[in-house]
C-alpha positions in Angstrom: 69.2 71.6 -11.7 71.8 69.0 -12.2 71.5 66.0 -9.9 74.0 63.4 -8.9 73.7 60.1 -7.0 74.9 61.9 -3.8 72.1 64.5 -4.3 69.4 61.9 -4.5 66.6 61.8 -1.9 64.2 58.9 -1.2 60.7 59.4 -2.4 57.5 58.0 -1.0 54.4 57.4 -3.0 51.3 59.6 -2.6 48.4 58.0 -4.4 45.1 59.4 -5.7 42.2 58.2 -7.9 41.3 59.6 -11.3 37.9 58.8 -13.0 37.8 58.6 -16.7 35.0 59.8 -18.9 33.6 56.3 -19.1 33.8 55.5 -15.4 37.0 53.7 -14.9 38.9 54.6 -11.7 42.7 54.8 -12.1 45.5 55.0 -9.6 47.9 57.9 -10.0 51.1 58.1 -7.9 53.2 61.1 -7.2 56.7 60.7 -5.8 57.3 63.1 -2.9 60.5 63.3 -0.8 60.5 61.4 2.5 62.1 64.4 4.0 60.5 67.8 3.0 62.8 69.6 0.5 61.2 73.0 0.5 59.1 74.6 -2.2 58.4 72.2 -5.1 55.9 74.4 -6.9 58.3 75.3 -9.7 59.3 71.7 -10.6 57.9 70.7 -14.0 55.6 67.7 -13.7 56.5 64.5 -15.6 54.0 61.6 -16.1 55.3 58.1 -16.5 53.1 55.7 -18.6 53.9 52.0 -18.2 53.8 49.4 -21.0 52.2 46.0 -21.8 51.6 43.8 -18.8 53.2 46.3 -16.5 52.3 48.9 -13.8 54.0 52.0 -12.6 56.1 50.2 -9.9 58.8 50.1 -12.7 59.4 53.8 -12.3 59.6 53.9 -8.5 61.9 51.0 -8.0 65.3 50.0 -9.3 67.0 46.7 -8.4 70.5 48.2 -7.8 70.3 51.9 -7.7 68.0 55.0 -7.6 64.7 54.7 -9.3 63.8 56.7 -12.4 61.5 58.8 -10.3 64.3 59.6 -7.8 66.7 60.5 -10.6 64.2 62.9 -12.2 63.4 64.5 -8.8 67.1 65.1 -8.2 67.2 66.7 -11.7 64.5 69.2 -10.7 61.3 67.5 -11.9 58.1 66.4 -10.2 57.5 62.7 -11.0 54.0 61.2 -11.4 52.8 57.8 -12.8 49.6 56.1 -13.7 48.3 52.5 -13.7 46.1 52.3 -16.7 42.8 50.4 -16.9 43.2 46.6 -16.7 45.9 46.7 -14.0 45.2 45.4 -10.5 44.7 48.9 -9.0 42.2 50.0 -11.6 38.5 49.7 -10.9 36.0 49.0 -13.7 32.6 50.7 -13.8 31.0 47.3 -14.4 31.9 43.6 -14.1 31.4 43.4 -17.9 33.8 46.3 -18.6 36.9 45.2 -20.5 40.1 47.3 -21.1 40.9 48.4 -24.7 44.0 50.0 -26.1 41.9 52.7 -27.7 40.4 53.6 -24.3 43.8 53.6 -22.6 45.0 56.1 -25.2 41.9 58.3 -25.7 40.3 58.2 -22.2 42.9 57.2 -19.6 45.7 59.5 -20.8 43.6 62.7 -21.2 42.0 62.2 -17.8 45.4 61.7 -16.1 47.2 64.5 -17.9 44.3 66.8 -17.0 44.6 65.7 -13.4 48.3 66.3 -13.1 48.1 69.7 -15.0 45.2 70.9 -12.8 46.8 69.8 -9.5 50.1 71.6 -10.5 48.5 74.6 -12.1 50.3 74.2 -15.4 49.1 74.0 -19.0 51.4 71.2 -20.1 53.0 68.1 -18.6 56.1 66.2 -19.8 55.4 62.5 -20.5 57.5 59.4 -20.6 56.1 56.3 -22.2 57.6 52.9 -21.6 57.2 50.4 -24.4 53.5 50.2 -25.2 53.0 53.3 -23.0 55.0 55.3 -25.6 52.8 54.0 -28.4 49.7 55.0 -26.5 51.2 58.5 -26.1 51.8 58.6 -29.8 48.1 57.8 -30.4 46.9 60.4 -27.9 49.4 63.0 -29.0 48.4 62.6 -32.6 44.8 63.5 -31.8 45.2 66.0 -29.0 48.6 67.2 -27.7 47.5 70.3 -25.9 48.5 68.8 -22.5 51.9 67.4 -23.6 55.0 69.5 -23.2 58.0 67.2 -24.2 57.5 63.5 -24.9 60.0 60.7 -24.3 59.3 57.2 -25.7 61.5 54.3 -24.5 61.5 51.0 -26.4 58.2 52.1 -28.1 57.2 50.8 -31.5 55.1 52.9 -33.9 55.0 50.6 -36.8 55.4 47.0 -35.5 58.2 45.1 -37.1 57.8 41.4 -36.4 61.5 40.5 -36.9 61.7 38.2 -33.9 60.2 34.8 -33.0 58.2 36.3 -30.1 56.6 38.9 -32.3 55.8 36.5 -35.1 54.1 34.3 -32.5 52.1 37.2 -31.3 51.0 38.0 -34.9 49.9 34.4 -35.4 47.8 34.1 -32.3 45.0 36.4 -33.7 41.5 36.1 -32.1 42.7 33.1 -30.0 44.4 35.6 -27.7 40.9 36.6 -26.4 40.2 33.0 -25.3 43.3 32.4 -23.3 43.0 34.1 -19.8 46.3 34.5 -18.1 46.5 34.5 -14.3 49.3 34.3 -11.8 51.9 36.0 -13.9 53.6 37.8 -11.0 54.2 34.8 -8.8 55.3 32.8 -11.7 57.8 35.5 -12.7 59.1 35.7 -9.2 59.9 32.0 -9.2 61.1 31.6 -12.8 63.1 34.8 -13.4 66.2 34.0 -11.3 66.2 30.3 -12.3 65.9 31.0 -16.0 68.5 33.7 -15.8 70.9 31.3 -14.2 70.2 28.1 -16.2 69.0 29.3 -19.6 69.7 33.1 -20.0 69.2 32.8 -23.7 65.5 32.3 -23.1 65.3 35.9 -21.8 67.5 37.5 -24.5 64.6 39.0 -26.4 63.6 41.0 -23.3 66.5 41.5 -21.0 70.2 40.7 -20.5 70.7 39.1 -17.1 74.4 40.0 -17.1 73.4 43.7 -16.9 70.8 43.4 -14.1 70.8 42.7 -10.4 68.3 39.8 -10.0 69.1 39.2 -6.3 65.6 40.4 -5.1 63.1 39.2 -7.8 60.1 39.5 -5.5 60.4 43.2 -5.4 61.4 43.5 -9.1 58.4 41.6 -10.4 56.0 43.9 -8.5 55.7 45.7 -11.8 54.2 42.6 -13.6 50.5 42.5 -14.4 48.4 39.8 -15.9 47.9 40.5 -19.6 44.4 41.3 -20.7 42.8 39.0 -23.3 41.1 42.0 -25.1 44.4 43.9 -25.2 46.2 40.7 -26.4 43.9 40.7 -29.5 44.7 44.3 -30.3 48.4 43.6 -29.8 48.2 40.6 -32.1 46.4 42.6 -34.8 49.1 45.3 -34.5 51.9 42.7 -34.9 50.2 41.2 -37.9 49.3 44.4 -39.7 52.3 46.5 -38.8 50.4 49.7 -38.3 48.5 50.5 -35.1 44.8 51.5 -35.6 42.6 52.4 -32.7 38.9 53.1 -33.3 39.7 54.0 -36.9 42.6 56.3 -36.0 45.8 55.4 -37.8 48.4 56.2 -35.2 51.2 56.6 -37.8 49.3 59.1 -39.9 48.1 60.9 -36.8 51.6 61.5 -35.5 52.2 63.9 -38.3 50.0 66.3 -36.3 52.1 66.0 -33.2 54.4 69.1 -33.1 55.9 68.8 -29.6 59.6 67.9 -29.0 60.1 64.1 -29.0 63.0 61.9 -27.8 63.0 58.4 -29.2 65.0 56.1 -27.0 65.8 52.5 -27.9 67.9 49.6 -26.9 70.5 48.6 -29.5 69.6 44.9 -29.5 66.0 45.0 -28.4 64.0 41.8 -29.3 60.6 43.3 -28.4 60.8 46.7 -30.0 63.4 46.2 -32.6 65.3 49.4 -33.5 63.6 49.7 -36.9 60.2 49.7 -35.1 61.3 52.4 -32.7 62.8 54.6 -35.4 59.6 54.7 -37.5 58.5 57.5 -35.3 61.4 59.7 -36.3 60.0 60.3 -39.8 56.3 60.2 -38.8 56.3 62.9 -36.1 55.5 66.5 -37.1 57.7 68.2 -34.5 61.4 68.3 -33.6 62.9 64.9 -32.8 66.0 63.5 -31.1 67.2 59.9 -30.9 69.0 58.2 -28.0 70.5 54.7 -28.9 71.5 52.8 -25.8 74.2 50.2 -25.9 76.9 49.1 -23.4 80.3 47.5 -23.6 79.5 44.8 -21.0 76.8 43.2 -23.2 73.8 43.5 -25.5 71.2 46.0 -24.3 67.7 44.6 -24.5 64.2 45.9 -23.9 63.9 46.0 -20.1 67.5 47.0 -19.7 66.5 50.6 -20.5 64.9 50.7 -17.1 66.5 48.1 -14.8 70.0 47.6 -16.0 72.7 48.6 -13.5 73.8 51.5 -15.7 70.3 52.9 -16.3 70.4 55.4 -13.3 73.6 57.0 -14.5 73.6 56.3 -18.3 69.9 56.5 -19.4 67.8 58.5 -16.9 70.1 61.6 -16.9 69.9 61.8 -20.7 66.1 61.8 -20.5 66.2 64.5 -17.9 68.5 66.6 -20.1 66.1 66.3 -23.0 63.2 67.3 -20.7 65.2 70.4 -19.7 65.7 71.3 -23.4 69.4 70.6 -23.1 71.7 68.5 -25.2 73.0 65.7 -23.0 76.4 64.2 -23.3 75.6 61.4 -20.8 76.4 57.9 -22.0 75.6 54.5 -20.5 78.4 53.6 -18.1 
């Protein structure tokens, strides 16, 4: 089913709770049409997995156009998303419980994929990982891919390449990252984002290009921001320092050779968080068929977050992802 902007319908969130094998309660959201559209039983389900310091609001809101979820619904899919452990909506089994990358990959993802598959009565679910969410899907898929149909990663490193100042700083922090609690990230971002974009846009250049994004309503845009977890910061620092991601003894790069499902590697041409070399390491590592989507734009350098919130994303990125999920070759280009 080919969708177009005129065919888009508004979606409302329907939320549920999923309990993992170690007792964490996670929020799962399904986008359903505000106006009933008939029988949706034949729509293939797609699970969005957010990245570092983020929640699933990213997939259900766009600052200047239809959301990723709305575009996929218009293209014939059934969009779902998850907030992983450590986000505000998650509930820990104990006050002493701390989120870990390994548990996000090997406990959260299996539980949520099972939930979506069982609710929809299907064996496999398409998955889209944003940034760190893609790396978590690499880790899970390399150990157990039985629930994954087609996989899309967007700005997701496999081998971390610390080519930028921000990544070199992350690598240098080391264990100190666990001793620095971060609070109030969302209100700070709401205040700082439009000011920095106007006064010192170069300070944001590793992450986004303000010239490509509508920043008129920052309060809604930053709803996707979460406070970083100190324990996850430590794992991220080790990954940036060592290059390869290892979770509970599992080498994610080596494990990806066992992943035989179709993979689309999507990356921003001038990303300062997941530099192109880091995204492309998955192309040689995966054991299944792989396609690559490089995103650039004539109006300016395309950065990390631009893959999701740039003005051109709803017409120039999201339809290409949908075409891959359908098993088609897309000729869509960022416009």
